[in-house]
Residue, then its C-alpha position, 0 to 999 in steps of 0.5 A: m639904645n647902646i651902640c657900638v660904631v667900628g670905624t671913625g673914619y668920615v662914615g664911622l665918626v659922623t654916624g657915632a656922632v649923629f646916633a649920640d646927639l639923636g640921644n643913644d649912648v655911643v661907644c666908636v672904636d678904633n684900633i688907632a691909639e694915636k687917633i682916639e686920643m686925639l677924639k678924646r681931646g676933642e681934635m678931629p682927625i678928618y675936617e668935616p663942617g659941624l663935626k667937632e662941634m657935635v663931638v665935642h657937646n656929645m662927650n661932654d654930655g656922656r653919651l659919646f665915648f672912644t676906646t681902642d677896645l673892641s671888647e668893650g664897645v661889642v659887650r656895651s650895645e646892643v647894635i654895632f656898626i661895622a664902619v671900616g676902611t674897604p679899600p680897593k685893590e689894584n685890580g679894582e677889588t674890595d680889600l674887605s681884610q678890616v671888615e673880616e678883623v672887626a668880624r673875628g673881633i665880633a666873635r670873640a667879644i660877643d656875649r649875648y644877642k647882637i645885631i651886626v650892620n655892614k655900614s661901609t660900602v661893600p661888595v654884594g654877599t659881604g653879610d653872608l661873609v660877616r656871618e660866616i666869620i663869626e659863627c666860625n669864631k664866636r665862643r659863647h653859644v649865643d645868636f646874632d643877626v647880619v644887617s645892611n644899612p649902606e650910607f649914603l653921605r658926601e664928604g662936605s655935607a656929611i652930617q646934613d646927610t646923615l640927619v636928612p637923608d634921601r632915604i635910609v635902606i636897611g637890608a634885614p634877614s627878617q621883618t622883626v631885626a629891621m624893626t630895631l633899626l627902623e626904631l633907631y632912625a625913627s626920630l629923623e622921620r625919613p623914607m625908610i626902605i626895607t630889603d634882603v640884605h643883597s638888595a641893600e649892599i647892591i643899592k649903594y654901589a647902584s646908586n654911586a655908579f649911576l651918579a658917576t655915569k651922569i658926571s662923565f656923560i656931561n663931561t663927554i657933551a661938554d667936549l662936543c660943546e666945545q667943539a662945536g661953539a656950544d655952551v654946556t651949562q645951557v645944554a645941561k640946563g635944558m637936560g635937567f628939567d626933564k623929570r626924568i633925568g633931572p639937574q643934580f649931577l649935571t655939572p661939568g669940570l674935570g670929573f670926580g673923585g674921593s674916596c667913594f664914586p672910584k672905588d665903587v664903580d671900580s669894585l662893581i666893575h670888577t663884580l660884574t665882571n667875576r659874574g660874568i656880565n658885561a661891563d664896557l658901560l662903566k669901564s667906559v665912565m672910568t675911562i672917561n673919568k681918567m681923561r679929564a685932568r689930560h684934557f684939561v691940560e691939553i686945553m692949556k698947553s693949545k693956549l699957551d703953545t707951551l707949558t715948560g718953564k712956566t708957572f701956575g697958580m691953582l686955586g683947590l687941591a681938595f676933591k671936591q669943596n668943604t673937605d680936606d680929602i685929596r683921594d683920587a683928586k683931579s688936582l694930584d693928577i693935574i700936577d703930576l702933568l705939568y711937572e711933567a711938562n717941566a712947568t712949576v705950580k704954586a697952590y693954595d686950599p683953605v684946609a687940604i694943604d698939609n695932606s696935598r704937602k705929604v704927597r706933592p711937596e715939590v708943589i709951592y704952598c702958598k697960605n691964600s689965592y693972592e699969594a697964590v697968583e702972585d707972578v704967576d703965568a696962568l690962574l687954574i680953578v681946580t675946587e670950586w671952594n665958595e671963597f674962590k668965586f667972591l675974590n678981587m678979580e682986580k686983584i688977580k688981575s694986577l698979580l697975574k704975568k698976563p690975565v689968563i685964567f683956566d677955569g676946570r669946574n666953571l666957577y665964573q661968568q664969561d661975560r664978566m671975565k671978558r669985561l675985566g678983560f681976562e682970557y678965560y678959558s672953561i670947561g664945555r663952553 
């Protein structure tokens, strides 16, 4: 099948690469010429395990192409995926300007029947908006359909999530239109759900908001465990065995960040409020999440008496492991709070340092974990990278001024840290 993917961010680039790997001819379009030239050279604008290899392989095999010419992509394709950014506005509303711009571009170029697929995370009703824009601006009397096919990939495991999704949601105006998408995904042999367009649009927001709620819930229970002398990991384990609850997303810590959960929950709150529906539950989810970094710093302050004049070694800057994404990363909030207290931060992350340096240049960036903890007052674990789990803790202890660790991701076993002679403080334990 001939496919066009508009947008080469996490969703668009991974989607295009995977469809090409499945044997389709794919052209990826982006209006940033520099990014397209990078991709043509086999250089990735984002860090995602396995992505570069897949992109280069399919480029070399002649199935994957990159261009800035949207018209070219539209004309050569049967199915057009819109996978551009939908950032939040200040009030939480989703900014659809990029989606609208792409819809106008498709309208100008459409030359025969096409299926236009909203892959970007968009509020309910966006499919209607895209259809209206194309209908009003098309230059030829041709038919088209608009479909919702939300993505559920996670940064750091995006390729696996695209190849082996829990489910594929197709929101289509008719069974006939849905069949084209079913054919496209058939080789994956995964569960497929066919709905109307509006329901598909809501499924993505409802899913992410529910997962965010589980995270804020277990973090609230973690606060209780700290006060009561309980162990939240044992509480979460006991909860997770209940099949109605499940163990996923019951990991306490610094809360959620990144490009999806905060944005999607805020957008859903805005949609609910606009329709006169009470959104207090989700507002509380966001409030709890925003408090996590301050809670972590308050623990530090209570154990150290003061933060002023102290230097901290921070391991982890990305919002989660296996990505260089620092959008809504808790590391940035913690850095800001520490500098407000006149403290200093030395930091290391395997891949996110360059992105962090652009927005927090005051931090002292280090080449490795051991350099980051040398001669500091305490070690902070902020991102759960695997390499941090296997550090030489005896060496870490010898480099620290005092053997103090504040673990925001519960990476280590308490008993082991105590045996090694550390003052060890974690979340909810």
